[in-house]
C-alpha positions in Angstrom: 0.3 -0.2 0.0 2.5 2.5 1.0 4.5 2.2 -2.9 0.9 3.2 -3.9 0.6 6.0 -2.5 4.0 7.3 -2.9 3.6 6.4 -7.0 0.2 8.6 -6.3 1.7 11.5 -4.3 4.7 11.7 -7.0 2.5 11.3 -10.2 2.2 14.5 -12.3 -1.2 14.4 -12.6 -1.8 14.4 -8.3 1.2 17.0 -7.6 0.8 20.4 -8.3 3.4 23.4 -8.4 0.8 26.1 -7.8 1.0 26.4 -4.1 -2.6 27.3 -3.3 -3.9 23.6 -4.5 -4.1 21.0 -2.5 -5.3 17.4 -3.8 -7.2 15.0 -1.4 -6.4 11.5 -2.3 -9.4 9.6 -1.2 -8.8 6.2 0.5 -5.0 5.1 -0.2 -5.1 1.6 -1.2 -8.8 1.3 -2.1 -8.8 3.8 -4.7 -10.6 0.9 -6.8 -13.2 0.8 -4.3 -14.2 4.3 -4.0 -17.3 3.8 -6.3 -18.5 0.7 -4.3 -17.8 3.3 -1.3 -19.6 6.0 -2.4 -22.8 4.0 -2.0 -23.0 3.7 1.9 -21.5 7.2 1.6 -24.7 8.5 -0.6 -27.4 6.6 1.3 -25.6 7.8 5.0 -25.7 11.1 3.4 -29.8 11.1 2.5 -30.6 9.8 6.2 -28.9 12.4 7.8 -30.6 15.3 5.3 -33.7 13.3 5.9 -33.4 12.2 9.4 -32.2 15.8 11.1 -34.4 17.6 9.4 -37.8 15.6 10.3 -36.6 15.8 13.6 -36.4 20.0 12.8 -39.8 20.2 11.4 -41.2 17.5 14.2 -39.8 19.8 17.2 -40.7 22.8 15.0 -44.5 22.1 14.7 -45.1 20.8 17.8 -45.6 22.7 20.6 -45.7 20.1 23.0 -42.4 19.3 22.6 -40.8 22.7 23.1 -38.9 21.4 26.0 -35.0 21.6 26.9 -34.5 18.6 25.8 -35.5 18.6 22.3 -34.2 22.3 21.8 -30.6 20.6 22.1 -32.0 17.6 19.8 -32.5 20.8 17.4 -29.4 22.1 17.9 -27.8 18.9 17.5 -29.4 18.1 14.3 -28.6 21.4 13.1 -24.7 21.0 13.5 -25.1 17.6 11.8 -26.9 18.9 9.0 -24.1 21.8 9.0 -20.8 19.4 9.3 -22.2 17.1 7.0 -22.9 19.4 4.1 -19.5 20.3 4.9 -18.2 17.2 3.9 -20.4 15.0 2.3 -20.2 16.6 -1.4 -16.5 17.0 -1.7 -16.5 13.4 -0.7 -18.7 12.0 -3.1 -16.9 14.1 -5.7 -13.6 12.4 -4.8 -14.9 8.7 -4.7 -16.9 9.7 -8.0 -14.4 11.1 -10.2 -11.6 11.7 -8.1 -11.9 15.5 -8.2 -9.8 15.8 -4.8 -8.3 19.1 -6.3 -9.1 22.0 -3.5 -7.2 25.6 -2.9 -5.8 26.4 0.2 -8.2 28.7 1.3 -11.0 26.3 0.8 -9.0 23.4 2.5 -8.9 25.7 5.7 -12.3 26.3 5.6 -13.3 22.9 5.4 -10.8 22.0 8.7 -12.3 25.2 10.4 -15.6 24.2 10.4 -15.5 20.3 10.4 -13.3 20.7 13.5 -15.7 23.8 14.9 -18.6 21.8 14.2 -17.5 18.3 15.8 -16.8 20.6 19.3 -19.9 22.1 19.0 -21.5 18.9 18.8 -19.8 17.7 21.9 -20.7 20.9 24.0 -24.3 20.1 23.2 -24.1 16.5 23.9 -22.7 17.6 27.2 -25.7 20.3 27.8 -27.9 16.8 27.3 -26.3 15.0 29.9 -26.6 18.2 31.8 -30.4 18.2 31.4 -31.0 14.4 32.2 -28.7 15.2 35.3 -31.4 18.4 36.6 -34.3 16.1 34.9 -33.8 12.8 37.4 -31.8 14.3 40.6 -33.6 17.7 40.8 -36.8 17.3 38.7 -38.8 20.0 41.2 -35.9 22.4 39.7 -36.4 20.9 36.4 -38.8 24.3 35.2 -36.6 26.9 36.8 -33.1 26.4 36.2 -33.4 25.0 32.6 -35.4 28.1 31.4 -35.9 29.7 27.7 -32.7 32.0 28.5 -30.5 29.5 29.8 -30.8 27.5 26.8 -30.1 30.2 24.5 -27.1 31.1 26.1 -26.1 27.2 26.4 -26.6 27.4 22.4 -24.1 30.7 22.0 -21.9 29.1 24.3 -21.6 26.0 22.2 -21.2 27.9 18.9 -18.2 30.4 20.9 -16.4 27.7 22.0 -15.9 25.3 18.8 -15.2 28.7 16.9 -12.7 30.5 19.4 -11.2 26.5 20.0 -10.3 26.9 16.0 -9.6 30.5 15.2 -5.9 29.7 15.8 -6.3 26.6 13.2 -6.0 28.6 9.7 -3.2 30.9 10.9 -1.1 28.6 12.4 -1.4 26.5 8.7 -0.4 29.4 6.8 2.8 29.9 8.5 3.7 26.1 7.6 5.5 25.5 4.2 4.4 23.1 2.3 8.0 22.6 -0.3 7.4 18.8 -1.6 4.0 17.0 -1.7 0.6 19.1 -1.8 -1.3 15.6 -1.3 -3.1 15.0 1.5 -3.6 11.5 1.9 -7.1 12.1 3.1 -10.9 12.8 1.9 -11.1 16.0 3.6 -9.0 18.6 4.8 -8.3 17.1 8.3 -5.7 19.3 10.5 -3.2 16.6 10.9 -3.2 15.4 7.9 -2.3 18.8 6.4 0.0 19.3 9.4 2.4 16.1 8.3 2.6 17.7 4.6 4.8 20.4 6.1 8.6 21.1 6.2 8.9 23.2 8.6 8.6 22.9 12.7 5.0 21.5 13.2 5.6 21.5 16.6 2.7 24.6 17.3 0.4 22.5 15.8 0.6 19.6 17.3 0.4 21.5 21.0 -2.6 23.3 19.7 -4.2 20.3 18.2 -3.6 18.1 21.5 -4.4 20.7 23.7 -7.9 22.1 21.9 -8.8 17.7 21.6 -8.1 17.7 25.7 -10.4 21.3 26.5 -13.3 19.4 24.4 -13.0 15.6 24.2 -11.1 15.3 27.6 -13.2 17.7 29.2 -16.5 17.1 28.0 -16.0 13.0 28.6 -15.3 13.6 31.9 -18.4 16.3 33.3 -20.9 13.7 31.2 -19.4 10.3 32.5 -20.0 12.1 36.3 -23.3 13.1 35.3 -24.3 10.2 34.9 -22.4 8.6 38.0 -24.5 10.8 39.6 -27.5 10.2 37.7 -26.6 6.2 38.4 -26.5 6.8 42.1 -29.7 8.5 42.3 -31.3 5.8 40.2 -30.7 3.4 42.6 -32.1 5.1 45.2 -35.3 4.9 43.9 -37.8 2.1 45.7 -39.8 1.5 42.7 -38.9 -0.7 39.7 -40.7 1.1 37.6 -39.3 4.6 38.1 -36.1 3.3 37.7 -36.9 1.5 34.6 -38.5 5.2 33.4 -35.2 6.8 34.6 -32.9 4.6 32.8 -35.2 5.0 29.8 -34.7 8.7 29.7 -31.1 8.2 29.1 -30.7 5.2 27.3 -30.8 7.1 23.7 -28.5 9.7 25.1 -25.9 7.5 26.2 -26.2 5.7 22.8 -25.5 8.5 21.4 -22.9 9.8 23.1 -21.3 6.1 22.2 -21.7 6.5 18.9 -20.3 10.3 18.6 -17.3 9.6 21.0 -16.0 6.0 20.2 -14.8 6.6 16.8 -13.4 9.9 17.5 -10.8 8.8 20.6 -10.0 6.1 18.0 -8.9 8.4 15.3 -7.2 10.8 17.8 -5.0 8.6 19.6 -4.0 6.6 15.9 -2.6 10.1 14.9 -0.4 10.1 17.5 -0.1 6.8 18.8 -1.2 4.4 16.6 1.2 4.2 13.5 1.2 0.5 13.3 -2.8 0.8 11.9 -3.0 1.0 8.1 -3.6 4.1 7.1 -6.9 3.1 4.9 -8.1 2.0 8.3 -7.7 4.7 10.3 -9.1 7.4 7.2 -12.3 4.8 7.0 -12.7 5.4 10.9 -12.3 8.7 10.2 -15.1 9.2 8.0 -16.9 6.8 10.5 -16.6 9.7 13.1 -18.0 12.0 10.8 -20.6 10.3 8.5 -22.3 7.6 11.0 -23.5 10.2 14.2 -25.1 12.9 11.6 -26.8 10.0 10.1 -27.8 7.5 13.3 -28.8 10.5 16.1 -32.6 11.2 14.5 -32.8 7.4 14.4 -31.8 6.8 17.7 -34.1 9.4 19.4 -36.5 8.2 17.0 -36.6 4.8 17.8 -36.0 4.9 21.5 -37.9 8.5 22.4 -42.1 7.7 22.5 -43.0 11.2 22.5 -41.1 11.8 19.2 -42.2 8.9 17.6 -45.8 9.2 17.9 -45.2 12.9 16.9 -43.6 12.0 13.9 -46.2 10.0 12.7 -48.9 12.6 13.5 -46.9 14.9 11.1 -46.8 12.0 8.3 -50.8 11.3 8.8 -51.2 15.2 8.3 -49.2 15.4 5.3 -50.9 12.2 3.6 -54.2 14.2 4.7 -53.3 17.8 3.1 -52.3 15.4 0.3 -55.8 14.1 -0.4 -57.8 17.1 0.4 -55.4 19.1 -2.1 -56.5 15.6 -4.9 -60.0 16.4 -4.6 
């Protein structure tokens, strides 16, 4: 595989002397399967758009769902849609016709938005864990703690936090010189994949990447774990088995979403720094899993596990069918 990658990087078709142009290689070693790999990408992209728009429409049109947990879910759906639109079109262009050329400015913009949206999603997942903690451990104070003003402020904090943490990224990348290959062995402009192409001192970029990851993944996972430890402690003290089952059920879908979101993210993070023996195509495939699967599966998990959303989805579709029948008459 390494010889194939070296040959591809040295190929005049994929090497550009223009310093303002990069080339996204796709998945090195699996070029012959790019067309087949585009099928699940299309399916996941379609599921992301349909599922998240459905969540947004259902919550917006049903006043009964204008509650903190569902408002946080709308934030999550919005972030997932934006993240998908920043990656899937270019990914499909690479898989379908090898259109990997991307300008340096577009590459930096894609890098900024991808990582910013991931950080924003982590903040919202933390907020959803806090929501479950308040609902189960302090149910009488739920309405006074999670007011509309607080929810709006949490949304602003998620945007500001993600943007500020990623703001140094374009400037740190621009100071680097790319005197050799401009071929990025990846499907999108991932921070470390671009940094590894640089010729100069990349320690500031590596330190920055590690610090930003620890400030987001490390802190958020610790706080989420703490909140669920307190939830588990409170649930175990409930006398009724039915109450315990209901409390655990309300947290089940959120725990599934956390596992879907953080597991491939942690694998990708550690592989970049310590997993030098992991084949490159495996690493890139899992990096794409990290970007493609959570946005597609989050609406499915919440739609299946949450009775209120499931009932409202059926009601919205039934209402649409009735409207269509009246129009045809």
